[in-house]
N, C-alpha and C positions, 0 to 999 in steps of 0.2 A: 709139225707143231705150229700153231698160229701165234700171232703177236700177242693177242689178249691172254692166252694161256701163259705166255712167258711173263707178262706184266703182273698177273696174279701171283705167280710164284715169287717174283722178285720185284717188290715195290720200289719205285725209283725215288730218288732224293726229292724231287719236286713235290710229289704228293705228300711226303712226310713233312716237308716245310709248310705246305699249304694247310695241312691239318693242324699243325702247331699254331699257326697264325690265327686260324679260326677259333681255336680254343682260347687263345689269349684275348682275342676280340670279344668273345662271349663273356669271359670273366670280367673284362673291363665294363661291358654293358650291364652285367648283373650288379656290380658295385655302384655304377652310376645310377641305376634305377633305385637301389636302396637308399643311396644318399639323397636322391631327389624326393623320395617318399618322406624321409626324415625332415627335409627342408620344408616340404609342403605342410607336414603336420605341425612343425614348429611355428610356421607363419600363421596357421589357422588358430592354434592355441593362443598366440599373441593377440590375434584379432578378437577372439572370444574374451580374453581378459580385459582388453581395452573396452569392449562393448559392455561387459559386466560392470565395470567401474562406472560407466555412464548411466546404465540402467539403475544401479544401486543409488547413485546420486539422485536420479529422478524419483525413485521410490521414496527415498528419505524426504525429499522436498514435498512430495504429495502427502506423506504421513504427517509432516510438520503442519502442513496446511489444514489437514483434517483435525489434528490436535488443537490448533488455534480455533477452528470452527466449533469444536466441542466445548472448549473453554468459554467462548462467547455465548453459546447456547446455555451453558450451565449458569453463567452470570445472569442471563436474561431470566432463566427459570428461578434462580434464587431471588432476584428482584421482584418477580411476579408473586412468588410465594410470600415474600416479606410484606408486599403491599396488601395482598389478600389477608394475611395474618393480622396486620394492623387494622384492616377494615372489620374483620370478624371480632377482634378484641373490642374495638369501639362499639360495634353493635351489641356485644354481650354486656358491656358496661351500661349502655343505654337501656337494655332490657332489665338490668339490675335496678336502675333508678325507677323504671316502670313498676317492677315487682314490689319495691319498697313503698311506692306511692299506693299501689293497690292494697298491699297488706295493711299499711297504716290506715287507709280509708276503711277497710273492713273492720279493723280494731275500733276505730272511732264509732262506726255504726253499731258494733256490739256494745260499746260502752253506753251509747245513747239508748239502746234497747234495754240494757240493765237499769239505767237511771229511770227510764220510763216505767219499768215494772216495779221498781222500788217506790216510786212516787204513787203509782196506782195502789200498791199494797198499803202504803201509809194512809191514803185517803179512805181505803176500804176499812182499815182498822179504826180510824177516827170515827167514821160513821157508825161502825159496829158498837164501839164503846159509848158513843153518844146515846144510842138507842138503849143499850144495855143498862147504863146507869140511871136511866129514867124509869126502869121497870121496878115497881114496888113488890110484886108478888114473888115470893121465893121460888115457887114451882116454875113459873114462867121465866124467872131469872135464870134458873138452872138449865132450862130448855134452851134459852137463848145463848147461854154461855157455851153450850156444846157446839154452837154454830160458829164459834170464833174462827176466822179465816186462817188457814195455814200460810206461812211465808212462802214465796215462790222459790222454786229450785232452779239454780243457775247452772247451765251446762254449756260447754264450748260448742259453738256451731260454726264449723269451717264452711266457707262458701262451696257449694258442690262443684267439683271439677276444677277448682282453682289450682291445686297442686299439679294435676294432670296437664292442664293447659300450659303452665309455666314450664314443665319438663319438656313438652313438645316444642315450645319456642326455643329452648336452650339447645335441644338436639338438632333443630333445624339449622342453627348457626354453627355448631362445633363439629358437624359430621366430618370426620377425617378424610374420607375418600374424595371430597371436593378439592382438597389441597393437592391431590396427586395427578390430576388430569392434565393432558396436553394433547395437541393434535399433531398429525404427521407434518403439517406445514411448519411447525415450530422446530422440527429436527434439522440438524446440519445437513446441507446437500451432499449427495453421493457418499453417505455414511452407512455402512452395513449394520445399522442398529435397529432392533425390533421396535416397531411403532408402539407408543404408549397410548393407552385408551383415552378417548376424547373426554375432556372434563365435563362434568354435569353443570348445567346452568345454575348459578346461585339463586337460591329461592328468594322471591321478593318478600320483604319484611311485612308481617301481618299488621293490619291497623290496630293501634292500641285502643282498648276500651277506655271510657271515661274513668278517671281515678276514683271518683266518689260514687260511681254507679253501684246501686245495691243489687246483689245477685238475685236472679229470678227465684222466687220461692218454689219449693217442691210442692207437688199436688198434696193437699191436705187429706188425711184419712177421714172417712165418713164417721161422724160421731152420732151416737144414739143415746137416749136417756132412758134409764130404768129406775123405777121406784122400788126400794127395798124396805118393806115394812117389817120392823123388828119388834118382837115382844120379849120381855124378860130382862131388859136393861133398866136399872134403877138409878145408879149413882151418876153424877155429872162426869166423874173421871172415866167411867166405863163407856159412857156415850161418846166422849171426846176420843178415847182410845179406839173405839170401834170405827169412828169416822176416820181417824188417822190411818188405821190399817186398811180400810177400804181404799183410801187414796193411794196407798202404796202397791196395790195389786197391779200386775202388768196390764197395760192397755187402758187403765183408768185415768181420766184426765181431770175430772172435777167431782167433788162430793159436797152436797149440801144436806142439812138436817133440820127437821122441824118435828114438833110433837103432835101426836094424833089425839083424837077425842077420847080414846079408851086407855090411855097410858102407853100406847105404842109410840115408837119413833120412826119417822119416815125419812129415809136417806135417799136423796135424789142423786143418782150416779150417772155422770157423763162418761162414756167409754166408746172404744172402737167397736165397729159393727161385728168384728170377729171374736169379741171377748165373751166368754160364757161365765156370767156371774154365778149361776147356779152351781157351777163346778168349783169356782174359786172360793166362794164365801165359806163353805165348810172347812176350808184349810186354814182359816184365821185362828191363831193360837189363843188359848185360854177361854174362848167364848163358847166352845162346843156348839157352834152354830149349825142349824139344820134347816134345810129348805122344806117348808110345809107344803107350799103350792106355788105354781108358776103359771102366770098368764103372760100374754104379750105386753111387755113393758112393765110388768109388776111381779115382784117376788115377795112371798110371805115367809118370814124366817123366825124361828124360835131360837133364842140365845140364852146363855147362862151368864149372869153378872158376877165376875170374879170378885168384885168389891163387896158384894152382899155377904160373902162368907165371913168377913171380918166383923 
């Protein structure tokens, strides 16, 4: 029997003690490793916490700086808008004064036009009656009386385009989008804010027209003259009524009347070139007017005198 076989069967005390010692040492090493891991983790967490406090303080400081920059930018924007608002209000008030001057000037011109027409009508009536009162023949007197001028018709004539021009000037001043513009350079630095659209340039004020300038007249319609020869009228009242109704036809601008050699009456009618007297005259009430013949610039008309029935 060999020595090795004897040792395998009967372990000695030395090996048992050595094994126990190795086990004890391994356990001690295991615990030491775990303790070291906990210590390292604790130290790292403490380091993270300390760095977090520093970083949080830095972030707070940067945020406060950005908030201050935003406030300064906001103050500058408010001041800019206030100044621009004051400027626009001042321009609008200046425009109001201009509008009032132009409106008053147009009213004064209209009043002068009315006064001129009244004065002209007074002179026309004075000349008419001066000639009428000197006529001794009753027939001629009646014929002349039918030619008594009608008073002018006064209608309000607003200057063409005046209201449109004033509205355009006002909208040019008060357009709201001009108040909202700013450029990227006006934003606070290093701020994650979307850039605002660049402001439109303020429109230069338009030169004001002279306050008393008279508006350019609209192109006048072409006026033609037609002689309407009417037979069948007898009384002065019917002649005057026929003349008055002719003057009220659409497109008719003036009517004059004179007596013909054979008892007819010749009405000289000034009217627009697009007016058809041959169509309109039969529509006159009470006269039963009928166009007998029509030549260039001449209408022969047969009419019934409503006064003759009495």
